N, C-alpha and C positions, 0 to 999 in steps of 0.2 A: 528601492535600497539608495536610492538618493540619500532620502529624509535620512538612512542612519549617516552615511556618513560626512553629513552637514552639519553635523554642531564641534565636530574635531576639526574640520578645516577653518569656522569660526572661532575657534580658539586659538589655534596655532599662528593666523593672518595677526590678531592685535599682539601678541608676547611678542612676534617677530616683529616690529615695530617699534612697539615700547622698548627694547632691548637696545635697538638701532639708535634712539632717539635719545636713552639716557647716555648712551656712550659717546655720542654727538654734544652732548651739553657737556658731559665730564672734558671733554679735549677741550672744547670752547671755552670754558672756563678758568683751563690752567692757561692757559693763551695769554689770558685778559689777567690774569695777577699775577704772571711773570712780567710784562708788558710794565702792569702799573707799578708795582709795586719791585721787580726786582729781583723776588726773594725766591729760589728755584724749591725750596723744600717746600714750603707754600702751597704755589703750583702741582707738585708732585702730590700734593696730597689729595689736590681734585679728583688730579686723573685716576688716582688708586680708586677715592671713594665710588667714580664712575664706572670703572671696571667691578666692582665690586657690586654693585647693583646692577650693571649687565649681566654679571653669573647668578646674579637672584632670580632674574628672567629668566634666564634658561633653565633650572632648573625647576622655574615651576611649572613651565614648560614641558620638560620632561615628563614631570609627575601627570600632566593632565592628561597628556596626547596619546598614553597607553589606552586610560579609564575609557577615553570618548570612544573609541571606536566599539562598535558593535558590530557582534557576526551578523552575515546575510543568512537572507531567511531563502528556503530555494523554492522558486518560481515552478510550481507543477501546469501550469496552464498549456505550455507547453504539450509538455508529456500526455495529458488530457486529452489535448486534439488530437493527437498521434492515438492514440490507444480509440479514438472514435472511428477513427478511419478502416479499424479496422474489424470483419467480420465476427471477430473472435469476442469472447469475453475476457478483459484484460484487468486485471485488478496489480497492486505493487502493495510490497509491505515491507519494515524492518526488520530489524536486528532483534526488537523488544517485542516482536508479532505484532503489530500496531499498522491496521490497510492506513495507505497513504493516500493513494490516490485507486481510480477505480472509472471503467467507462461506462455507459449509460447501459449499454447490453449485458454488463453483468450484473446490473439493477433489476433489467427486464426478467432474466435467465434464474437470478435466484432471490429473487423477490425482496430487492432491497437489499445493501450494502454491508453483508455477515463478512467475520475477517478469516480468510483464508488461515487454518483446515477447514472451520468449524461453519461448515456450510450446512445446509439443508439435503441430505445426502444419506443421511442412517451410521449407525454408531462404527461398523465395519469400512465404512468408507472413507468416514472422518479419520480411523485410523492409520487406513491407507495412503492418504493424502499427508496426514504430519509426519507420516516415515518417508515419503517422496521426495517432503518439503526440509528435512534431515540430510537426506543423501544429496540436494542443490546445494544446502551450503556446505556438503565436505565436498562433493564432485565438483560442483559450480553446473549442474545440469541432470534434470530427471524427470519422469512420467509416469501418467497412467494412460492404459491405453481402453478403460472402456468406465466410466462415470455414470452412475443410473443417478439420472431427473425424473421429472414429471410425462417430459415432452420426447422422451429417448436418451441412449446412449451418447456420450460426449467422452473427447480426451483432453485429458490434462498435461501439460508440460511447465515445467517448472526451470525457472534460467536466474542464475545468479546474476546480480548487474549494479550498476554506481559506480566511478572512480573509485572508492575503497570498500569495494564487492560487500556493500554491507545494510543489499536491500534484494529479493527477493520477486522476480513478475512471476505473477501465475494468470496462466495462456488458457482458458475452454475452449479447443477448437471443436466443433459441430456447435457451437452455440447458438447457429445461425439459424437452425431449424426450431433449437427450443423460442427462440425470439418468434419464427413463424410461428410455431404453435402458442404462442401467448397470442401473438395479435392474432388468431382466427377465433381463441377463443374468448377476446374481444370481443372482435365483430358480429359473431356468434349472439352475445350477451348482451349489444347496443345498435345502434340504428340499425346499420345491415340487416341486423337478425330477425329488426321488426320491419323491416322494407319485406325481405321473404315470407317474414308470418302474414302480411297485410294480403300477398301473392298466393298463397296458402304451403309456402314451402316449409316445412317442416325439418330443420337441422339439428347438428347433435355433435358433438367431439367428444370422441369416444378413446380411454385408453387401449394399450394391449393387451390388458386382463378383461378387458370390456366394460369397465368401469364410465359413467360420464363425468364429463368433466363440465362441459355446459352445453345450453339447448338456449333456442329461441323459445318465446312465446306459445306460441300456437303447439309447437311440440308439450311445452306441459300443459299446455289443456287439454290437448286430447289423450295424452298419457296419462294423467296425474285427478286432471276433472278439473282442476282451478294452478294458476299460475304463479302463487306466493309460496308455495310450498319447496322448501330445499333439495333438489333431485342430483347436486354434485356428490359421485360415489357409490352412487344407485348402481347398480346391473342394470344394462342396457337392455337386454334380452330378457330379463321376466317383464317387461314393459309389451312385450311381443307375444302373437301364439299365431301359429301355421294350421292352415283346414287341408283336409286332405286330398286337394290341389296344389298344396304349395302354395299358396296362398296365405299374403301376412297381412296380417290385423292388428290393432289395439289389443290386447288384452282386456280392458276396461270397458270397450265397448262391445266386444262379445262376436261371435263367430257372424254375424247377419250383418257387422257395420261394412264401410266401404273398404276395399284390400287395400294394400299399399303397394307401392314399390320403392324398397330401398337400393336407392343410387351409392357405393362405397367409393369413395376418392383419396389415394393413399397422396394426399400431398408432401409426407416425408417419409424417405430413402429409411428401410430399416423395419427387422421385425417387431422392437420392442417402440416405433415411433407410433404416436394418435393417428388416427384416424378421423376420417369429414365423413359422417352421414347425411345423403340430406332420403329423408323420406317425402313421397309424392303420391296424392292420390289416383288409383286408377280408376280409368273411367269406360265405359262401353262401348261409347260412342267412338267412331272413329276418329273425330274433329281433335283438335289438340288439345288437352286439358288444361295449357294453362296461357296465360294472356302475352302478347308482348312487353307486355312491362313486364312480368317473371322472368320473360325469356331470356331480357340484356340482360337481369340478373345471374340467372345459369351464366351466362354466357364473361360476365363480369365474373363471377367467382373462378370461373376455370382458366381466365387469362389471370388469376391471380397464382394460382398452382405453380408449384416449382419443379411438379413432377411432367412430366410429358402427354399432352392430351387434347384427343382432337376430337371435333364432333364432325360426325357423317349424318348426309338428309337419306330418306328412304329409297332415291334413286343411286346410293353408295358415291357419292359429291361428296369434298370435303366441304362444311359450312363455317370450321372454324380452327384456328390451330392455337395453344399458346406460345410463347415463346421458348420455352423446355424443348417441346416438340421437335419444333424450328435446327434448334442447336441440335436434337437428339439423332434428327433425322436428314442433316445435310441438306435443308430446304431453302432454295433459292428465294428472297426474298421477293427478289424481282420477275419470278416466274415460280409462283409456286403452284404442284401437283394439282390437276382435279380428279382422280380418284386417287384411294392407298395402293393399286396395285401400280401404279407409276416411281412409288419410291423404291420396290422391291426389285430382284432381278428377272428375267424372265420364269423362270424354272419353280419361283415364288407366286406370280402373278396371280393364277388361277385359284390357289388355296386360299390365298388373301378374298380373292374376288368372291369364293364361296361359303364363306364365313361371315363374310358384309352381310350379303346377303341374305344368308340365315338368320341373321339376329336381326336386323332391317323386317324380316318377317315375322318375325315373334319370338324367338327364341329369350326362353327365360335364364339359362347360364352363361357364365362367364366361361372362355375360352384363352389358353394361351399357346403360344405356337412360336418358332423359333425361323426366321425371315433372317435375309440378306439385304443389306442396301444397296443398290444401286453403283453409289457410290463408294462401296464397303465392300465388298463381295465376299472378302477371306474372315469378314468378323460378324457373325450372327450376331442379332440382337432378340431380344424377348417381346413381342408385341401381344399385346393383353388385349382380348375385346368382349363387348358386354351390352347390350340390348340396354334404350336409353327411352323407351316410351313416355309420352308424358311429358316431356319438355321442348314441346315445341318442332319445331319443325327436325328437331336432329331426333335419331334412329338408332345410333349407334356411338357408341364409345368405344374412343381407342388411344391407347396407353401403351407408349413407346419408352421401355428402358435400355441404353445404351451398355452391354455387356462388355466390350471392347475391352476393360480393366481388369475387370473381373478375371474374362477369359485370358489375360494374359499372364491371371497370378496364378489361376489352376496349372496353365502350360510350365509356368515356371517353379512350381512345389510341384507337380507331377513331374519333369524334371530331375530335379535335386532328388525327390523319393526314388527313381529309378538308379538314379549317382549311385546313391549310398547303397541300395540292395547290392546292385552289381559290386563296390567296392567290397562288401561284407563279406560276398562270392570272392572276391580277387584273394581279400586276406585268408580267409578260411584256407583255400587250394595252395596259394602257396607256403602258408603254415603245414599243413601237409605234406608239398613237396619240400620246403627246407629240411624236413626227418627222413624222407627218402633221398634226398640229395648227400646229408649227415652220414647215414653208414653209406652211402657207393663212394664218396671219397675220403672215410675213413679206411676202409676195404683196401682201398688201392695204394691207400699211405701204408697198408700195414703189409701188403702185396709188393710194393716198393723197397721196404725195407731186407724183404728177401731175392731180391732182384737186383742187378747190378747195370750200368751202360754198355750196350755190348749185348745184354741175353736177347733171344729172343720173343718173350713177353713184355722185354723192358717199354720197347716205346707202345706195344698196345694199351698197356698199363697206365702210361701219361695221355694217349690221348683218350682213354678216357677219362681220365681225370681232367682235361682239358676241357673234354665237352660235360662234362656235370660245374666246373667250374663256368661254363657260357651258360648252362641252364640256371645256376644259380642267381646271375647277373640278371637273366629275365624276371625271376619270385621277386627280384629286389627289384625293380621295375611295378609288379602286382600290387606287392609292400606302398609303395610308395604313391602308389592310384589310392589305394585303401586306407592309405595316412596312417599304415602301421609300419612304417621300415623304423627303424636305429636313426635319429639325426644324433648327431654331435653341433646345439647351438651357439653360437659365440654373439655377442656384442659388435655388430658390423657397421660399417660404411659404406653407401651403397658405391657411391667411386671407387673406393677400393676395392671392390667384387670385380666391377664392369674394368678396372685398369688391367686387373689380373691376368681376365681373359678375353683383353684385346687383340694381345698377340697372335694367341691360338687362332681367332674368331677370323683375321684378316689373312691366316693362310690357311682355314678353310673355303672360303667365302670367295678365292679366287684371285684374282686381277681384275678382269672385268667387273664386280661390286666395290663400290663405293659406301667405306662403313664411318657414319658420322655420330660423333658420341656429343653430348650436351650435358651439359650439368645446373643444376638449379642450385636455386643457395638456401640457404638455413634448412640444410636438411636434418632429422631430426637419425638419431641412429638405431640401427633396427636388431632382431635376435632371431637367427636362424646359422644355420648350419652352409658353411661358405662353400665345400665344395658341393652339395646340394644344389645352392644357389646358381653357380655357378654352370652346373646341367640342367639348370630353368633355361638359362640363358641362348646356352649352346644350342639344343636342341628347339627351339624356338626360331635361331640365326638360322639352324640348317633345313628350316624346314620354309623360310621364306626366301633364302638359295635356291634350294629347287622349285616354287611358284615363279622366281623372277625369270630361272633357266625356263622354265616351262612357256614362257610369255614371250622372251625376245629369241630362244633357242639359243643363245650364246652365253645366258646365265647374268648379262647386264641385267644393271641396275642401282638402286642404293638403298642400305640399311640403316637406318636411325635409333639407336637405342637413347632414351634420355630420362633423366631423371630430375624429378620435381618434388618439392615436401606439396601436400595436400592436406591444411588446416579440417577444423572441424567444421568452420562454419562455411568451406564451399564444400563439404560433404552435407553438410543440411541444406545447401540449394541444388547440391542432383535431385534428393528429394528420393532417394533408390530404398524400394523394399528389400534391398538386400544387404547392402552394403552399411553398417552400423555409422552412426555419427563418432566421430576419434578423428585423431589426429596421424596421418600414412604418411609414409615415405613412400611413393610411386616408382615407379617403371615403363617406359614406353616404348615398346618396340613397334615397329611398323615398316613396311615395306613398298616398293613400285611392280609387285608383281601381278598375279592372274586375281587377286583375290578370291574368297570365300562366298561360294554362291548361298543364297539366303536360306535355301532347303536342305541343308548341310550345315549347315552355323551352327545349329542345337546338337549335332551330334559328335562334334568334335574334339573334345574330351572324355569322350565312352572309349573303353579300351580295344581294341582288335580293329577298332572303323579307322581306316585308311584309304584316300584317293586313290594310293600311289597303283604303278602295276603290283600282280603279280609278282611274288618272291622281291620286292624292292622296299619293303616296309610290315614293323611288325605291327603296327596300330598300337604302338604303346606309345609313342613320342610325347602327346600331348596329354595321354593321361597322365604318364609320372606327373608332366610338367603341372596337373590340375591337384593331384596327390600331393606334391612337395610344398605349393604353395597354401594349400589347404592345413597342413598338418604343421604349417610354420604360422600357421592363426593368418593371413595371408587372403587375400580376394584378388581371380582372374577375370579377367570380361574380355570377350572378344567382340569387333566391330571390323565391317569388312564391306565393301563397295564392290561389284564386281567389275572386272578390269581394270581397277583403281588401287587393288593394295589391299593390305590389310594391317590392323593395327591389335596390338597385344597390351592392356594397360592388369598390371600390376602393384597391388595396393598391399603392403607392408604396413601393421600398425608402428608408433615412433614408442622405443623401447624404453618403458620406466622400471625404477629398481624394484618397484614393488611386486611386479608383474615379473619377476625371473622368477621359476619354477625351479624344482631342489632335484637335479638328477640323479638316479641310482649311479652308483660310482661304479665304472667297467671297471674289471682287474687290473689292481694296480701293475705299473712297468716297472720288473724287477731286471737288474744287470744282464747282458747275456750271458752264460753261461751251458754247464751242464742241464741237461733236461730231465736225469735221472735223479730221483729222490728216494724216500723213506716215509713211513707212516703209514697209517689204518685211511683212506678213502670210501664215505659209502654214496654210492651213486644211486639216486630212484628217478628210472624214467619209466613211462609206461610202453613204446615203445622197444620191442623186445631188438626190434635191430641196432637200434641204436644204441640202448643199454651194453648191450653184444660189445658193440667196436668199441664206446670210453672204457668198457670194463679191459680188454687186451690191449687197449693204445696204454694205458695208466699202470697192468701190468707189467708191460715188458721195460714202463721206467723203472721199474723198482717198487711199486705200493702195492700194498697189500689190497685187495678191492673188495669191496659186499655190496651188494646190489639188490635191491625195491622195486618191485615191478612199480609199486602206488603208496600213496603220505602213511597208510595205515599198516601196512608191511615192512615200510621204516621205523616210525614208532615201534613196532613190535622187537624190531632188530634192535635196535639202541637199548629199551628194558633189557635186553639180554647178553648183551654183550659189550666189551668197554669203551671208553669214550671216542668215539673217531677226529683223527685230525682233521679231519676237512669234509664237510657235505655238500658234493653236487647234487642240483635236485631240478627235473625240469618245475618249469610255473605250469602247464598248465596240464592237469591230469585229473582221470576220474575221481569220484569215490572223494579225496580230498586233495585240494591244490598243494604249491609248492611252498606259499607264502604260511599257509593254515598249518602244515607238518613240521617248517618251521619255527615257528611260534611254542608251539606244544615243546618241538627239541629243546629251545632256548630256556624252555623253565628247568630242565634237566642239567642244562651245559650254558651258562648263560655268552660263554667268549665264544662259542661254538665258531669255526668260519665258516661263508657259506658260497658258495660260487653258485648262483643260477645261470642256465642256459635256457632258450625260447627262442622259438622261428616267429615271433610277434615281436613290434618294438618296443625299445628300453621305456619310452617313452609314455605308450599304453599300459603300461606294469607299477606306474609310479603309486598311482592311488591305493593299487592292492600292496603294492611292496613301502612300509616302513619301514624296514630295520637298520641297526648297524650292524658294520663289519660285513657287508654283504657286496659280491663281483657279480657280472653278470657276461658273459660268453654270448653270442649272439649267433644262430642255428643258420644255415652252415657250415662247419669246423671240421679244419684240418687235424689230424689225430696231435703233428705239432703244434697246434694252436690248443687244443685241449692241456696238453703235454705244460707249454706255456704257462696258460691260465691257472692251474693247480698249485704249478710248483710260486706264481703271485700270490694266490691266494693265501698258501702255506705262510709266504714269509709275512705278511702282515700278524702280529700280535699284539 
């Protein structure tokens, strides 16, 4: 870059000096002329000429300077050095789709420097990569979870980068395994393979579908009769035969040839990963089949494997453990164990010792068993055991796989599946209860119209109605857990929500609990129902107060509510399997109470689960919190250390205009007034008790009411009667649902007003209801609420 800027500097410097020299000479000449002849006009002429010459030089400089500046080229050496430090294959492309930079692992994995997305992966996967690339230009980040190459599956992530965001960084995770496969392939076909061949060890690299990728010289000679023929791509099993005793031989050598021992070495994890196979001649004698030199090669090969492998001698003692085995088994290198049983808990020692003894004695089949390591008794791991005769002193081959992460993911999936199933059950139960409560509340309202305060039955009817409303609140909590309640989301700032609820929290918590509120900076807006969000904060605060009361006996402690911005970069660093990478605004609610025991931490969001005494909790508080957060598109996590309090963190996605969903309009609110009306209303409801209450309620308000028990009956009534003024319909019905029936009715009467009623959430119905001039009323409703909704729907023309 310095060489590009030097010419412009060399041009500007002489130009500046020449201009100053011209101006100085002109001034000197003017003074000399004025002193010599005393004529100011001639002196002024000399001075003017110098000024003109000065201006000419400055102009030339201005014209030359812009053309002398050359654009600087980007130095990619630093970027390439950083890419080389990564274990992933990395490449950078520009807006024109040209490959700008790539690391050496990229070259190894893809056999050169092909330009993404045109990689050697097949047309379907190229199309998927191209689509992901377009998504990255649009959204800033994209990726593919699974991309198949010869060495197995890898994952691709694409991110927009650069100061002008005019580049894409392509990162292929899992490429380390592909690099290792390529390295092993080169070793087998190179010097290492020849050294193993000299010791009589036949090796081959096999793909997941049983095809040969590479084989050393002695394998090619024994399998094909010569070593010059092409063996890549051939079926490995076609070269082998098995006799009646299960002994393996080369098919070309026949049944009388020397039997073979086939040792499989899975050096890369995954069902689609390649497999390293070693074939050794079985010896009839009890002595070692290979010499010390070959045994050293085998040990070197074991040490290279990234998969946990250990060799055991005939006495059951460890001969060798590679680094991966040491890490998986949490072995202390300073004090390695003597026997495999020393690695596991006491209950598993006998089973491991028996298996090792059986395979050391000549068992030919491998076995897998789940064991618990002594240092990690709660996380079972998979231990594979196989006989290894013909490997010198080694008699047994152990392979250890750490299943901790896999087991954790299985537990999370099982918990999520259980929560979803319970949520569906709760939603169905709540829907049916809403129909029942609608009938109870409606009949109570109708009876209250015939009684006045003071009547002997008036108070009893009011008590029934109050208990029905209490039951309705419980069903709303069930719907909240199952994410099927009706929300009225708004664009909110979390500090405003916390401020609204803070005064009420102080009264709830009491004087002994200190409430601390902290707000972060640059908080993005969220889209949620403010009332429901306040309920979330209240429920968590009340639980925290009870926990602090249980700890101190007097309720003393500190409740901290904190809001903070969580950008996508921080989420990516978390490496969470549950929380998608996006921008979030978070609420953290922590206390100094007793904390949550680990054994119940995974159950706290389940409905009806409570640790409180009988009669002091419904078990729906945290399940309601969970449902509200999930229905708002957010995520909630609980963390606790017994005796040191609990912390709940709620992540709500930052609202963007493009993510706004169009809700079904609720019934418009007309001015307060008389509920009496006129006109014809068609009610379609499959529940007899709800249909009867609605019919009686609207008839008492002056309407002419027609009823139908399902959608098909309603269409028959529309065909034989005059056009109704309003159609009131349930959403979910047998035979024909409400939206389908309304679409057929609108074909006959395009401007027919519609009022939908349902016990499910309005948000759950958005996808199925895409109609104009449609209002909504949630069950359970009172007679007055139904009359108001009908009046307001008729008022919209």
